[in-house]
C-alpha positions as a Markdown table, in Angstrom:
| # | Residue | x | y | z |
|---|---|---|---|---|
| 1 | Met | -35.5 | -26.9 | -53.1 |
| 2 | Ala | -34.0 | -29.8 | -54.9 |
| 3 | Lys | -30.7 | -31.5 | -54.4 |
| 4 | Pro | -28.1 | -30.6 | -57.0 |
| 5 | Thr | -28.0 | -32.8 | -60.1 |
| 6 | Ala | -24.5 | -31.9 | -61.2 |
| 7 | Lys | -21.3 | -31.4 | -59.3 |
| 8 | Thr | -19.5 | -28.1 | -59.5 |
| 9 | Asn | -15.8 | -27.3 | -58.6 |
| 10 | Ala | -17.1 | -26.0 | -55.3 |
| 11 | Leu | -18.8 | -29.2 | -54.4 |
| 12 | Arg | -15.9 | -31.3 | -55.5 |
| 13 | Leu | -13.5 | -29.3 | -53.3 |
| 14 | Ala | -15.9 | -29.5 | -50.4 |
| 15 | Glu | -16.0 | -33.2 | -50.7 |
| 16 | Ser | -12.3 | -33.7 | -51.2 |
| 17 | Gly | -11.6 | -31.4 | -48.2 |
| 18 | Asn | -14.1 | -33.3 | -46.0 |
| 19 | Leu | -16.2 | -30.1 | -45.6 |
| 20 | Ala | -19.6 | -31.0 | -44.2 |
| 21 | Tyr | -22.2 | -29.2 | -46.4 |
| 22 | Glu | -25.8 | -29.3 | -47.5 |
| 23 | Ala | -26.5 | -28.2 | -51.1 |
| 24 | Phe | -29.7 | -26.6 | -52.3 |
| 25 | Glu | -30.8 | -25.7 | -55.8 |
| 26 | Tyr | -33.5 | -23.1 | -56.3 |
| 27 | Asp | -35.5 | -21.8 | -59.2 |
| 28 | Ile | -33.9 | -18.9 | -61.1 |
| 29 | Ser | -36.4 | -18.8 | -64.0 |
| 30 | Asp | -38.1 | -15.7 | -62.4 |
| 31 | Gly | -34.8 | -13.8 | -62.6 |
| 32 | Met | -34.9 | -13.1 | -58.8 |
| 33 | Ile | -31.4 | -13.8 | -57.6 |
| 34 | Asp | -30.9 | -10.9 | -55.2 |
| 35 | Ala | -30.2 | -11.6 | -51.5 |
| 36 | Arg | -33.8 | -11.1 | -50.3 |
| 37 | Ser | -35.1 | -13.5 | -53.0 |
| 38 | Ile | -32.5 | -16.1 | -52.4 |
| 39 | Ala | -33.1 | -16.0 | -48.6 |
| 40 | Ala | -36.9 | -16.4 | -49.2 |
| 41 | Lys | -36.3 | -19.3 | -51.6 |
| 42 | Leu | -34.0 | -21.0 | -49.1 |
| 43 | Gly | -36.3 | -20.2 | -46.2 |
| 44 | Arg | -33.4 | -18.4 | -44.4 |
| 45 | Ser | -32.7 | -15.0 | -42.9 |
| 46 | Glu | -30.9 | -12.6 | -45.2 |
| 47 | Asp | -28.2 | -12.3 | -42.6 |
| 48 | Glu | -27.3 | -16.0 | -43.1 |
| 49 | Ile | -26.8 | -15.7 | -46.9 |
| 50 | Phe | -23.3 | -14.5 | -47.9 |
| 51 | Lys | -21.9 | -13.4 | -51.3 |
| 52 | Thr | -18.4 | -13.8 | -52.6 |
| 53 | Leu | -16.6 | -10.8 | -54.0 |
| 54 | Val | -13.2 | -10.6 | -55.7 |
| 55 | Ala | -11.1 | -7.5 | -55.3 |
| 56 | Glu | -7.7 | -6.3 | -56.5 |
| 57 | Ala | -5.0 | -4.3 | -54.8 |
| 58 | Pro | -2.4 | -2.2 | -56.7 |
| 59 | Gly | 0.2 | -4.5 | -58.1 |
| 60 | His | -2.6 | -6.9 | -59.3 |
| 61 | Glu | -2.9 | -8.9 | -56.1 |
| 62 | His | -6.3 | -10.5 | -55.8 |
| 63 | Phe | -8.3 | -11.1 | -52.6 |
| 64 | Val | -11.7 | -12.7 | -51.9 |
| 65 | Phe | -14.2 | -11.2 | -49.5 |
| 66 | Ile | -17.3 | -13.0 | -48.3 |
| 67 | Val | -19.9 | -10.6 | -46.9 |
| 68 | Pro | -23.6 | -10.8 | -45.9 |
| 69 | Ala | -25.6 | -10.7 | -49.1 |
| 70 | Ala | -27.9 | -8.0 | -47.9 |
| 71 | Gly | -24.9 | -5.8 | -47.0 |
| 72 | Glu | -21.9 | -4.3 | -48.8 |
| 73 | Leu | -18.2 | -4.7 | -48.8 |
| 74 | Asp | -16.5 | -1.7 | -47.0 |
| 75 | Leu | -13.4 | -1.2 | -49.3 |
| 76 | Lys | -11.5 | 0.6 | -46.5 |
| 77 | Lys | -12.0 | -2.2 | -44.1 |
| 78 | Ala | -11.2 | -4.7 | -46.8 |
| 79 | Ala | -7.9 | -3.0 | -47.6 |
| 80 | Lys | -7.1 | -3.0 | -43.8 |
| 81 | Ala | -7.9 | -6.7 | -43.5 |
| 82 | Ala | -5.7 | -7.5 | -46.5 |
| 83 | Gln | -3.0 | -5.2 | -45.2 |
| 84 | Arg | -3.0 | -3.1 | -48.4 |
| 85 | Lys | -3.2 | 0.7 | -48.9 |
| 86 | Ser | -6.3 | 0.3 | -51.1 |
| 87 | Ile | -8.5 | -2.2 | -52.8 |
| 88 | Glu | -11.1 | -2.2 | -55.5 |
| 89 | Leu | -13.6 | -4.7 | -56.8 |
| 90 | Ile | -12.6 | -6.3 | -60.1 |
| 91 | Pro | -14.7 | -5.6 | -63.2 |
| 92 | Leu | -17.3 | -8.3 | -63.8 |
| 93 | Lys | -15.7 | -9.2 | -67.2 |
| 94 | Glu | -12.6 | -10.3 | -65.3 |
| 95 | Leu | -14.5 | -12.6 | -62.9 |
| 96 | Leu | -14.9 | -15.7 | -65.1 |
| 97 | Pro | -11.3 | -15.8 | -66.5 |
| 98 | Leu | -9.8 | -15.2 | -63.0 |
| 99 | Thr | -12.0 | -17.5 | -60.9 |
| 100 | Gly | -13.8 | -19.8 | -63.2 |
| 101 | Tyr | -17.1 | -18.5 | -61.9 |
| 102 | Val | -19.8 | -16.2 | -63.3 |
| 103 | His | -21.4 | -13.3 | -61.5 |
| 104 | Gly | -24.1 | -14.6 | -59.2 |
| 105 | Gly | -22.5 | -18.0 | -59.0 |
| 106 | Cys | -19.1 | -17.2 | -57.6 |
| 107 | Ser | -18.2 | -19.5 | -54.7 |
| 108 | Pro | -15.3 | -19.1 | -52.3 |
| 109 | Leu | -14.6 | -22.8 | -52.9 |
| 110 | Gly | -13.0 | -24.2 | -56.1 |
| 111 | Met | -11.7 | -21.0 | -57.7 |
| 112 | Lys | -9.0 | -21.5 | -60.3 |
| 113 | Lys | -6.5 | -20.3 | -57.7 |
| 114 | Leu | -6.6 | -20.0 | -53.9 |
| 115 | Phe | -6.6 | -16.3 | -53.1 |
| 116 | Pro | -6.3 | -14.7 | -49.6 |
| 117 | Thr | -9.8 | -14.9 | -48.3 |
| 118 | Phe | -11.7 | -13.0 | -45.6 |
| 119 | Leu | -15.1 | -13.8 | -44.2 |
| 120 | Asp | -17.1 | -11.1 | -42.5 |
| 121 | Glu | -17.0 | -11.6 | -38.7 |
| 122 | Thr | -20.8 | -11.6 | -38.4 |
| 123 | Ala | -20.7 | -15.1 | -39.8 |
| 124 | Ile | -19.4 | -16.3 | -36.4 |
| 125 | Leu | -23.0 | -15.7 | -35.1 |
| 126 | Phe | -24.3 | -18.7 | -37.1 |
| 127 | Asp | -23.7 | -22.4 | -37.0 |
| 128 | Arg | -24.1 | -22.5 | -40.8 |
| 129 | Ile | -24.0 | -19.8 | -43.5 |
| 130 | Trp | -25.1 | -20.1 | -47.1 |
| 131 | Val | -22.7 | -19.4 | -49.9 |
| 132 | Ser | -22.8 | -20.0 | -53.6 |
| 133 | Gly | -22.2 | -23.6 | -54.6 |
| 134 | Gly | -20.5 | -22.6 | -57.8 |
| 135 | Arg | -23.3 | -21.6 | -60.1 |
| 136 | Val | -26.4 | -19.4 | -60.1 |
| 137 | Gly | -29.2 | -21.3 | -58.5 |
| 138 | Leu | -27.1 | -23.4 | -56.2 |
| 139 | Asn | -26.2 | -22.6 | -52.6 |
| 140 | Ile | -24.5 | -24.6 | -49.9 |
| 141 | Ala | -24.9 | -24.4 | -46.1 |
| 142 | Val | -21.5 | -24.7 | -44.3 |
| 143 | Ser | -20.0 | -24.0 | -41.0 |
| 144 | Pro | -18.1 | -20.7 | -41.3 |
| 145 | Gln | -15.2 | -22.1 | -39.3 |
| 146 | Glu | -14.9 | -25.2 | -41.5 |
| 147 | Leu | -15.2 | -23.1 | -44.7 |
| 148 | Leu | -12.3 | -21.0 | -43.6 |
| 149 | Arg | -10.3 | -24.0 | -42.6 |
| 150 | Leu | -10.6 | -25.5 | -46.1 |
| 151 | Ile | -9.7 | -22.3 | -47.9 |
| 152 | Asn | -7.2 | -21.0 | -45.4 |
| 153 | Gly | -9.2 | -17.9 | -44.8 |
| 154 | Asn | -9.7 | -15.5 | -41.9 |
| 155 | Phe | -12.6 | -13.7 | -40.1 |
| 156 | Ala | -12.4 | -9.9 | -40.5 |
| 157 | Asp | -14.6 | -6.8 | -40.0 |
| 158 | Ile | -15.2 | -6.1 | -43.7 |
| 159 | Ala | -18.9 | -5.3 | -44.2 |
| 160 | Lys | -20.9 | -2.1 | -43.9 |
């Protein structure tokens, strides 16, 4: 694992918000960017690696959900956390224009706009969790509580 050579919006926001983080780059040339592979490359448990998903409620309201990478977002639980009747993941083609991030490199930090954000409650079990650092091949280790402080997010039961 190498230290990042270029700053991303996520790293800039982390620094400006005084978020303690540790950044790690990992090789993506093998095409292996699934949760199990990322965990192995980072030398971490799959339970500590989290993915960032963006969803939309009727009325075009957007929400961000951060769930264990080896798991899935429970859409019913997500809607309940967001206090909406229903919620659906956005199509991948909408991710970049909405957030500024590509699939596989979507960070909860540094999106074009700050959306209501929910982190799966299992994150509380760890001193640090790993989330995308703003591009494929870059993850950052952060305190879940400090991450939520910076993005004004909440813990919620959202994974299955």
